[in-house]
N, C-alpha and C positions, 0 to 999 in steps of 0.2 A: 774186195777193195772198191769202195765207192768213190766216185769223183765228186767234186764240188758242184753245187747247184750254180747255174748260170742263167742270167736273164738275156733273152734274145729280143732284139728290136727289129722292126721292119719299116721300110719306107714305102709310102703309098702316095700315088698322085691323086689329087683331089680336083683337078681341072685348072685351078689357079696357082698351083704350087705343090710342093712336096710336104708331107706330114709324116712324122715319126710316131708309130703306134707301138706302145709297150705290150709285150706278151707276158704271159705268166711265167714264173720260174720253172725250169725244166730240170727234173731229177735225172742224173746221169748214172749209169752203171747198174748192175744187178743188185737186187735186195738180198742182204745176207741174213740168214736166220740166226737168232741169238740163242735159241733153245730148240733141241730136237723134240719131236713128239714121240710118244711111246709107240713101239712097233704095232701093237694091236689096233691103234687108231688110224693106221695108214692103209691105203689101197694101192697095191703094187700090181702093175701089168707087165708081163714078160712076153716079148715077141722077137722075131728075127728080122733082119734087114740086110739087103744086099748092098755091097759097096763096090767101088771100082775094081776091075781086074777079077771079078768073080768071087770076091771075098764075102764071107757071111759073118755078121756080128749078132750076138744075142744082147738085147737091150731090156733092162728092167727099169721102169720109170714110175714116177709118182712118189718118190721119197720126200719126206718133209724132215730133213735132218740138217744139222749144221755142216759146213764144209769139212770140218775135222772128222765128224762122225761118219759122213758119207765116204770119205777116203779110207777110213778104217774098215768099214763094211766092204768096200770094193776090194781091199787088200785081202780080207778074210775069204771072200768069194773066189778070188783068183787063186789063192793057195789051196782052197778046198777042191776046186775043179781042176786046177793044174794048167791054167791058160793065162795069157796076157790080157790086158784090158785097161780101162781108165774110168775115172769118176767124172761125170759132167756136172751141170748145174743141179738138176734133180733126177739124174739117171746114172746108171752104171752100164758100161758096155764091156762085153767079154768077146774075145776073138773066137769065132767058130759057132757051130750050131749046138748049143747046150741048154735048151729050154728045160728039159726034164731035170737035169742036174741043178740048174739054177733055182727052179721052183722048189725042189726038195731042200736045198740049202737055206733058202729064204724062209720056208715054213718051219724048218728046224730052229731058225733064229727068232721066230715069233712073228714074222710078217705075213699077213693074209694076202694070198696071191689070187688074182682073178684070172 
């Protein structure tokens, strides 16, 4: 979901009074991909990261997919590995330490993993 562009102004003191300076239009919100790239052209990195309370998550990042395709891939990975997780902007997080399983599932789906 992208927000509308909006123009921001700013007031500046020039010694003898105030002057309004126009700024360029600012794009708001994340850019949404309109088309997914083929799996073979993507470079995926898989790592683990600690969260609060001693929790560990496995993160695969570098996906260049549409939000719909990314959610579908996250769902497939969660079902294959049998854990919970979520799809972010260009990454997928799975609960727990599952680097080997995630790498195997991604390679089986055709994604090259570094």
